[in-house]
N, C-alpha and C positions, 0 to 999 in steps of 0.2 A: 349618270349624265342624262340631260333632257334637252329636247329641242321643242321650242314653242313657236307656233306660227300665229302672228297677230294680224287682225284685220280691223281697220278703222273705217267707219262709214259716216258721211255727213247727211244733212237733211235733203240734199238734192240727189241722193243716190250714188254719189261718187264714193269710191273706196280705194284703199291702197293696203298692201300687205307687206309684212316683213317677218324675218325669222331671227330668233335669238336662241342662244345656248346657255345653259347653266348646269352646274354640278352641285349636288347635295352631298356634303361630307359630315360624318360624325366627328366633331371636335370636342365634345363634352366628356369630361372625365367621369368614370363611375363613382358612386358614393360609397365609401367604406363604412360599414357598421360592424364593430368588433366587440369582443368580450375579453376581459381579463381572465386568465386561467391559472389554476394551481395544479401541479402534478409532482409525483415523486420520482426520484432517480431509481432505476432498477438495481438489482444486486450487482450488476457490472459497473455501476456508477454512471450510467447513461440513460437517456430516454429519447425516443424518436417521436417528433411531433410534426403534424402536417399544418401548413399555413391555413388551410380551410377549417382546421379545428377551431380557429378563433372567430370564424365568420358567424354573425348573428343576423344576417339578412341584408347584406350589401346589395346594391341595385344599380341599374344603369338606364339611361334614357332610351337606348336602342336594343342592347343585347339582353335577352332573357336571363334570369338569375342562373339557370342551369348551364349557361354558356360563359359565365365569368370564370377567370383564372385567378389563382391565389399563389403568391410567392413570398419569400422572406427578403427579397431584394429587388432592385429594379433591373437586374440582369435578365436578359432574354434567355429562357431555357434553350440549350443548344439543340435539342431535338426538334424545336420549332424552326430553327434556322436550317438544319439539315435533317429532314425526316428519315433519311436512310441510316442515321447514326443509331446504334443499338445501345450504347452506354448512356444511362440517364443522368450521370453526375456532371455538374457544371458550376462555374464560378465567374468572377468578373472577367477572366481571361478567356472564357469559352469552355471547352471540354475539360473536365477534371477527372480525377481517379476515385476509385472506391475508398482508397486509403485517406484521401482528402476528406471525403464525406464522413468516414468513421471517426475522424479526428475533429469533426465539427467545423470544418473549413470550407465546405461546399454544400450545395443543395442537390437533391435528386428529384427529377421530374417524372410525374405520372400523368400521361396524356389522357388516360381513362377518367380519372377523377378531376383533372384540370387543376392540380395542386402540386406544389413542391413540398419536400420534407427536409428536415434538418435534425442532426444529432446534437443534443445538449448534454453537457458533462460536468465534471467537477470544476473545471475552469469557469464555466458559467455560474455555478453555485458560488464560487469565490467572488466573482464579479458582483453577484447579487448581494452578498453580505457587505461588500465594500460600498454598495449603492444604497444602503439602508434597508435591505430586506426585500427589494423588488428588482426584477431584471427587465428594463425597457426593451421591447422587441418591435421592429417595424414589420407590418404586414401590408403587402401590396395587392391591389385588386386591378385586374386588367379586363377590358372589354374586347369584343371581337375585332375592333378596328385598331387595337394597340394603344388606346388611351389608358392611362393608369393613374392611380392615386393611392396614398398610403395612410395608415393610421398607426399610432404608437400605442401598443398595449403593454400591460404589466403582467409578466409571467413570474409566478412564484414557484421556485423549485424547492422541493423538500428532500432532505437526505433521510431516507427511511432507515431509522435505527432499530427497527424491529417492532416497537409498540408505541411509537410516539405520534401516531396518526389516527384520526377518526373521521367518520363520514357524517354529514348533515344533510338531510333530505326530507321531502314531504310532497304534498300535493296541493294544488290550487284548484278549487272547484266552486261553481255557483251554488246558491242556496239549494237548488234542486239536483245537485250532484253532477252537473256537466263540467268536465275538465276544461280549464281555461288555458289555452295555448298562447305562446308568444309573450308570456309575462317575463320581464327581465327581473330575475331574483338577485338580490345583493346580500352577500355575507361580509360584514365589515368587522374588523378587529383592529383597534387603534387607528392608524392612518392608512392601513391597507384594506382594500375592498376587492372581492371577487364577484364576478357576474356569471350567471348561467341563464338560459332561456327555457321555460317550461315546454314540455313535449306536447303532442296533440292531446294527450290524456291529462295534461296539467301537472305532470310530475317533474320534480327537479332534484338534483343531487350535487352537493359540494363534497368532493372526495379529497383525501390527503390533507386534512386540516390538523394543524399542530394542536396537541392537547394542552391542558392547563392554561388556556387563554379564554377570554370572553368574546362572544360573537353576537352581533345584532343582525337579524334576518328581516328583509323587507322586500316588497314587490312593487313593480311599476309597469303600467301599460297605458300610454297616453295617446292613443290613436283610435281610429274606427269609431268616431263619436256617435254616428247615427245608427250603429248596429243595435237593433232591438228597440229603438226609440221611434214612436209614432204618435199621432193624435189620440190613439186609444189610451196611451199612458196619461195624457192630459185629462181624459175623462175620469180615469181612476184616481188621479191625484186630486182633482176638483171634488170628487165625491168624498174623499178622505177629509179635505179641508172643511167641508160643510157638514161632516158627521153622518152622511148618508150611508157610506160603506167604508169604514176605516181600514187602512192597509193592515194586513194581518201578520206582518213580521217586521222585526227591526231592520232587516237588510233592505226590504222594500222602502222603508222610511228613509234610510240613508240614500237610496237611489233617487228618491223623490226630491231630496234637498239639493237641487241644481245650483243654487246660489251659495251653497256651503256656509250658511250662517246658523247651522244647527237647529233649524226649525223648518216646517213646511208651510208655505204661504203662497199668495198670488204671485209673488216675485218669481217663484220657481216656475209657475205656469208661463209667465211672460218670457223667461229666459229659454225654457225648453221649446216654446213655440217658435222663437226666433231661430233656434238651432234646426228645427224641423223644416222651416221655410227656407233655409239657406242664408238667412241674414247673418247668422253667426257661423263661423267654421268650428268654433270650440267655445267652451264656457270659461270666462276669464278667471274666475275664482275657484275653479274645481278641476278635477282630472276626469278623463274618460272612464277610468276604472278606479275603484277603491278596494283595498284588501285589508281584511281584519283577521286577527288571530282566531282560528276556528275553535280554540280551546277556551276563549274568553266568554264569560257569562254576559249575555246581552239583555238589556232592559227593553222589553217589547213596546213600552210606551214612550221611553226616552232613551234612545240608543247612544246619544252623544254625551261626552266624547267617547270614541271607541279606539281600541288598541290596534295600530297598523304595523306594529313590529313585534318580533319575538326575540327576547333576550336570553341568551345561553351563557351562563356563568361557569367559569372554570371547567371547560370541556374536558371530560375524563374518558369518554367512550363513545361509540357510535350512538347518536341520539335517536330517540323514538321519532315517529312521524311528526314533523313540524308543519301542520297544515294551515292553510289560509282559506277564507271564504272570499271569492271574487264578486264584487258588486258593480254591475254596469250602471253608471249614473244615467238617470232618465228612464231606465227600463224597469217598470214596476209590475209588469205581467210576465216576466221571465221569458221573453221572446227572443233574446239574443241568440245568434247562431254562430257556429264554427264550421270550417270546411270539413274537419274530420269527425265532428261530433255535433250533429245538427238535428233539429226537429223540423219536419216539413210543415209549412204554414197550413193551418186547417181553415179553409174558407167554406162558408155555406154556399149552397147552390143558388141562393137568391141574388138579385142584383138591384141596385138603386138606379132607376131610370132618370136621366136628366135630359131635358130638351132646352135648347137655347133659341130664343127669338131675337133677331137683330133689328134694331130700330135706328134709323138715320136721324139724328137730332140737329143736323146742320153744323156748319163750321168744322167739318171733319170729325165730329164727335159721334161715336156709335154707342148705343146702349145695348148691352147683352142681358136679356131677361131669362133667368134660369127657372125652369118649371119642372114639376115632377108629378106623375100620376100615381106614385106609390111611396110617398114620403111618410112611412108609418113606423112609429117607435124608433126613431133615429136619435142616437146620442152624440154622433159626431161624424165628420167626414174629412177627407183630404184628397186633393188631386192636383195635377198640373194641367193648365189650359194652354194649348198652342193656338195663338191667335195673331202672331206677327205684330205685336204691340209696339207702337211708337211712343205712346204716352199713356200712363195710367192716371185717371182722374179721381175715381172713388167707387165705393161699394156701399149699398144700402139695402135694408129689408124692413118690412113692417111686421114680420111674423117670427123671425129668429134674431138673436143678439149677435150681430156680425158687424165689424167695422174694419178700418184700415189695418188694425193690428193683426187681423187674420189673413193678411195678404202680403205677398212679397213678389217683386218683379225681378226676374233673372234673365237678362238679355231681352229677347222679345217674347218670352213666356211668362206666365203668371202662376204662382203657387198659392193654394188656399188650404188653410187648416182651421176647422171650426168644431166646437163642441159646446154642449150645455150640460148643466148638472142633472137634468132629468130628461127622460125620453120625450121626443117631440113628434107629434103626428099632425099633419096639415091636411085640411080639406081643400084649402086654396091650392091652385096649381102653381102659383108664382111663389118662389122661395126667396130669392134675392136678385139684385141687378147690379151690374158693373158698367160704369162709363169709362170709355177709353178712346184713344185715337189709334187707328191702324196705320202701319207703314205701307200696306198694300191691301187690295181686296182678296185677302187670303181666306181659306176655309178655317174651320174650327175643329179641334180634336182634343180629347182628354187622354193624357198620357201619364207615364210614370217617370218622366225625365228628371224632375226635381224632387217631388214626393210621390210615393206609390199611391195610385188611385184606389181608395177603399172607403167603406162606411161601416158603422157599428150599430147594430140593431138589436132590440129586444132586451129583456132583463139579463140575459147572459152575454150581452154585447157581442153577438155573433159577427164575424168578419165577412162582409160581402163586397163584391165588385161594384164598380160604378160604370155604367155604359151610357154613352151619348147616343140618343135614339135618332137624332136628325143631323149628325155632324157631316159636313161636306169636306172632302179631301182636295184642297188646292195645292198641297205640297206633300211629298212623300214623307213617311215617318216609320220608325221601327220602335216597338215598345219592349219593355222588359218582359221576359218570359214569366209566366205564372203557372204553378207556384215556383218559387226559387228561394232556397235550394229545393231540388226535387228528387224523387226516388223511383217512381214507376212511370209517370208521364207528365208532360208539361205542354203548355200552349204558347205560341208566339203570335201576338197581334201585330198587324202592320197595315199601312195604307199607301197607295201609289197615286201620284198626281194624275198620271195617265195610265189607262189599262195597257198592259203589254207584257213582254217576257221579263221575268225576274227570277233570280236564283237565291236560294238560301243555303249557306255552307256553314257547317259546324266543325270546329277543329280544336285540337288540344294545344297545350302550351308549347309544344314542339312544332306546331304548324301542320301536324298530320290531320288530314280531312277524315272525319268519322261519320259525316252525313252530308248529302248533297241532294238538292231538289231544284229542278228548273221547270217552269211552267208559265202559262199565261195567267196573270193575276190582275186584279184591280185593287181589292182590299180583302181582308178576311183574317182567318186564323189557321195556322199550321199546327197540327197536333203531333207531338213527338213522343215516342215511347222508348223506354230504356233498351228494349230488344233491338231497336233500329240503330243504336250506337254501340256496336259490338266492341267489347274490350275497353270502352271509355269510362272514365270516372274522374272525380275531382273537378278542378277548375277547367271550364271549356269556354270557347268564344263562338259567337255566331254572327255572320255577316249577311245582310240583305243587300243585293246589288241589282240595279236595273240601269237603264240608260240615263245618265246624268245624276244618279243617286247611289250612294254606298254608305252604310252605317254598320258599326260593329258594337255588340254588347257582350257582357260576361254572364255566364250561368255556372251553377255548381250542381253536379250530379253526384249523389252520395250512394254508397253501397247499401 
């Protein structure tokens, strides 16, 4: 609940005040994301399953994933109603007995795991057979405010007759061997399909599969579109198209085919640039990831069509490794990262200096002239410009090939992605200019808000930072830490509209503070080392807070 005091003033200095009250409540249901499962009945004709076994990443708008509850029904676990109750068994009428649970007529609650369990037995197997071979099961997801939603999953129970079952498993990895996590693997046989999600190392396993049947194995991961994709990939794809430096593997060629028309052309450059600039959220005719049978021979000059499934005929025993190669669409330099299996981005110590001169052209139009004193052997760059833009008019240059297709407006910010087929060195200090109208007389800043600020230089296309040498800070900002993910140390750039006391807090997914610093700042860089974050790893968040400003971003600290 909140209280707000409002004050209204007129041009004569008169003012009046009033107070209002409002309450913010979480009324949104969590989003269930579930898997179908297959399991065998044990020798006693039963199997115990947990509702959380079916979870594949359910999420909520307010409650962290670690604080979601999972049950087989909409019945509230009795121990949540009466925390003093020792017996965990419950049903629709409230407290139940262990005998009810053993007969499959009640659930058992485990407050530590936040999940209920149930016993499935021969009666469920009979119901499954009467239902055409699958047993529909409801799985409910609860958030911390009591909102719930459910999903229907298919459970396949197998009566283990001794030798009628076999395992199917393998690994999904990138071309350079990095395991691909969170891939939904599907094993389908006839009308029935099972799903599992790959582990952090890319491994998957379908157990308790009936033998003497045919199975088709495939993978899907259609999110995280920008992971590994940057203007550097456009540089490499353009060089491939022009024959300057052909891509050296069939997997990179598949990654370069953004339009999914089985060839690499300027169309792919256009679509990937729109993805980088935030014009596209996804590619209409493609998927974020493609998966090909690792055992298939690939033509290094013409990889299309390629096999995205593995067919197993007449399953007779545990199958050997059925591996897939994961291909991140748009990523031709293998820079994709994973939380549990990442490479820290390697940046050169050099920086590309940018200076911006502002000219008032009248009628509210401002021209920003971008200059540099060290634009040497540059193949491309990308960055976000904070300028409180009200209207974008155009971009022009006499020395590099750049036009409106290299620019996108996101709110009041502007994103730029530029590249050319060969290295560019300029003796002139002026590179390009942008005409726009500002919403206010705000300062200018180069940030990572839409695209990460970086440039590519030299024959090896070394990655370097971009720095604005004359930027003025008329509004506070917080930039993405660099490098990210990081292993030993990282730096956080920020700027404050007014010099004063500010605090930086780093905390984990449970809200535990692992770093805190408060001092007088105006702008600058805070250097963080791993030794300062005792016991912390994985996904972390950091918040910069000062009078009238607070912003939070995410970082990843790896072991």
